[in-house]
C-alpha positions, 0 to 999 in steps of 0.5 A, a space after each residue: 619511013 626513011 633510013 638513015 646511015 648509022 653514024 650520020 646523026 653522031 657525026 653531026 653531032 661531033 661537028 657541033 662539039 667541035 665548032 664550040 671547042 675552039 670558041 672562048 669560054 664566056 663563063 664567068 668565074 663568080 667568085 673571083 670575077 664579079 659583074 656589075 649589077 644594075 645601078 637600080 637593083 633592089 638587092 636583099 638589104 635596106 640601108 638605113 640613115 640614122 642622122 636623117 630619120 625622124 622616127 615618123 614610122 612612115 616606112 613601117 606603115 608603107 610595109 604591107 606585109 609588116 616586116 618593119 618593126 620600130 620603136 620610138 619614143 614618143 617625145 620629139 626632141 629637135 623635131 625628131 624621135 629617137 629610134 630605139 629599135 628598128 628592125 627588118 625581117 628580110 625573110 618576109 621582105 619582098 623587097 618591093 621598095 615602098 618603105 623607100 619611095 614612102 619616106 619623105 626625109 630619105 633616110 632609107 635606101 635599097 642596098 645593091 647586095 644580094 649575097 645574104 642567104 643564111 643557114 637560119 631563118 633568125 639570121 635574116 633579121 636586120 637590126 638598125 646596127 646592121 643597116 646603119 650607112 657606112 661607106 662599105 655599103 653598096 647603095 642602089 640607085 633605086 628611087 634616087 636617080 642622082 645616086 644612080 649616076 654615080 654608080 658604075 655601068 652595068 656590066 654584061 657577059 656579051 660585053 665581056 665576049 666582045 671585049 676579048 675578040 
């Protein structure tokens, strides 16, 4: 068994601390400084286009965990059923995107919003009024490459380090 001089390990530890002390920090101050997420992110929301939706309920049938509940009028007007209720329980939803892929009319999109934490489970339910397509909602490029081309490029922390040097 070899004995080392006392304090040699502490000196090595202090040398590592001094090396990192004078480097530029790479921490991202999250609420104030946000990075662009991936163009194809599957966030915690769905965006629904009322104009494109025909009420065919294919998205509801494609959901293998039954997170999508729809109530439609059985009588068609202009080849469309009127959608009375459209609810998605994002507490159950695993954001697999099967509903988006199944929609033949491109009326359902994955959203890029990932900050949907709530204190109560009932607040996780999205109704059709909440899910309506608006300019404020950020549509993800998941399953829609034409929309992905218009989204900003993903920023990485490694890119921010090279910018500052």
